[in-house]
VMD Tcl script that draws the C-alpha trace (Angstrom):
set ca {
  {-16.58 -6.26 -25.19}
  {-12.97 -5.09 -24.86}
  {-10.58 -7.32 -23.08}
  {-9.87 -5.04 -20.29}
  {-13.46 -4.49 -19.50}
  {-13.91 -8.25 -19.34}
  {-10.96 -8.68 -17.11}
  {-12.28 -5.88 -14.75}
  {-15.79 -7.52 -14.45}
  {-14.13 -10.90 -13.77}
  {-12.03 -9.41 -10.97}
  {-15.15 -7.64 -9.52}
  {-16.82 -10.99 -9.16}
  {-13.72 -12.51 -7.68}
  {-13.56 -9.62 -5.21}
  {-17.22 -10.02 -4.34}
  {-16.64 -13.64 -3.48}
  {-13.70 -12.69 -1.33}
  {-15.76 -10.04 0.29}
  {-18.63 -12.54 1.07}
  {-16.12 -14.89 2.58}
  {-14.38 -12.10 4.65}
  {-17.71 -10.79 5.99}
  {-18.88 -14.31 6.76}
  {-15.69 -15.00 8.62}
  {-16.15 -11.73 10.59}
  {-19.66 -12.62 11.58}
  {-19.05 -16.27 12.08}
  {-15.98 -15.65 14.33}
  {-17.92 -12.76 16.16}
  {-14.96 -10.34 15.74}
  {-15.64 -7.41 17.87}
  {-18.92 -8.84 18.91}
  {-20.27 -7.89 15.44}
  {-22.59 -10.87 15.15}
  {-24.37 -9.84 18.34}
  {-24.63 -6.13 17.09}
  {-25.91 -7.14 13.79}
  {-28.32 -9.82 14.88}
  {-29.86 -7.76 17.72}
  {-30.42 -4.44 15.78}
  {-33.30 -3.86 13.46}
  {-31.19 -2.29 10.77}
  {-28.26 -4.88 11.07}
  {-28.73 -6.18 7.58}
  {-27.81 -2.69 6.27}
  {-24.56 -2.94 8.18}
  {-23.93 -6.39 6.63}
  {-24.78 -5.08 3.14}
  {-22.52 -2.14 3.54}
  {-19.73 -4.35 4.74}
  {-20.09 -6.56 1.72}
  {-20.18 -3.61 -0.72}
  {-17.25 -1.76 0.58}
  {-15.09 -4.85 1.03}
  {-16.15 -5.85 -2.56}
  {-14.75 -2.48 -3.75}
  {-11.51 -3.07 -1.76}
  {-10.92 -6.61 -2.88}
  {-11.90 -6.24 -6.47}
  {-9.60 -3.39 -6.73}
  {-6.81 -5.35 -5.25}
  {-7.64 -8.27 -7.54}
  {-7.67 -6.14 -10.55}
  {-4.30 -4.51 -9.65}
  {-2.72 -7.98 -9.17}
  {-4.13 -9.08 -12.50}
  {-2.83 -6.01 -14.51}
  {0.69 -6.40 -12.88}
  {0.83 -10.01 -13.64}
  {0.19 -9.25 -17.42}
  {3.66 -7.65 -17.56}
  {6.10 -9.42 -19.87}
  {9.26 -10.80 -18.31}
  {12.40 -9.32 -19.52}
  {14.87 -11.84 -21.09}
  {17.98 -9.83 -19.73}
  {17.81 -9.02 -16.12}
  {20.10 -5.96 -16.34}
  {19.03 -3.89 -13.56}
  {21.23 -0.94 -14.21}
  {24.92 -0.33 -13.91}
  {26.59 -1.47 -10.77}
  {29.76 0.35 -10.01}
  {32.03 -0.72 -7.16}
  {31.81 1.45 -3.96}
  {35.07 3.26 -3.48}
  {36.97 2.37 -0.41}
  {40.22 3.40 1.30}
  {42.24 5.98 -0.67}
  {39.86 6.18 -3.42}
  {37.10 7.32 -0.92}
  {39.32 9.90 0.53}
  {40.02 11.44 -2.88}
  {36.19 11.64 -3.53}
  {35.53 13.40 -0.19}
  {35.32 17.09 -0.82}
  {35.53 19.30 2.29}
  {32.67 21.94 2.60}
  {33.26 24.98 4.88}
  {30.52 25.43 7.51}
  {29.98 28.67 9.31}
  {28.98 28.24 12.98}
  {25.83 30.15 13.68}
  {26.11 32.40 16.71}
  {24.12 31.32 19.70}
  {21.15 33.38 20.75}
  {22.84 34.48 23.80}
  {25.65 36.10 21.81}
  {23.08 37.86 19.50}
  {21.16 39.24 22.50}
  {24.30 40.40 24.21}
  {25.31 42.50 21.10}
  {21.97 44.43 21.19}
}
mol new
graphics top color blue
foreach p $ca { graphics top sphere $p radius 0.5 }
foreach p [lrange $ca 0 end-1] q [lrange $ca 1 end] { graphics top cylinder $p $q radius 0.2 }
display resetview
């Protein structure tokens, strides 16, 4: 089995465990009176199943993304690009280029000319 597929399956199981814990906490702490809604409904188990499935999708995707991003190699040289000094004072004035701006006529002036 390819390494990437093995990594994905492992992260799906981790996401499933996190989803079970999350849904268990939601029901245990009765967030939004969820435990009452699930326990008194005849189809409450479907709601719990859907919560677990969709949270598994979310948490396994996040786990996989974290695992892939952690696979990156650290760069030896932390260059980060060229950092020029920001010009201040007289140098900044020389860099400023005036741009002519035409003042648009107001609507009233346009209507008066008609």
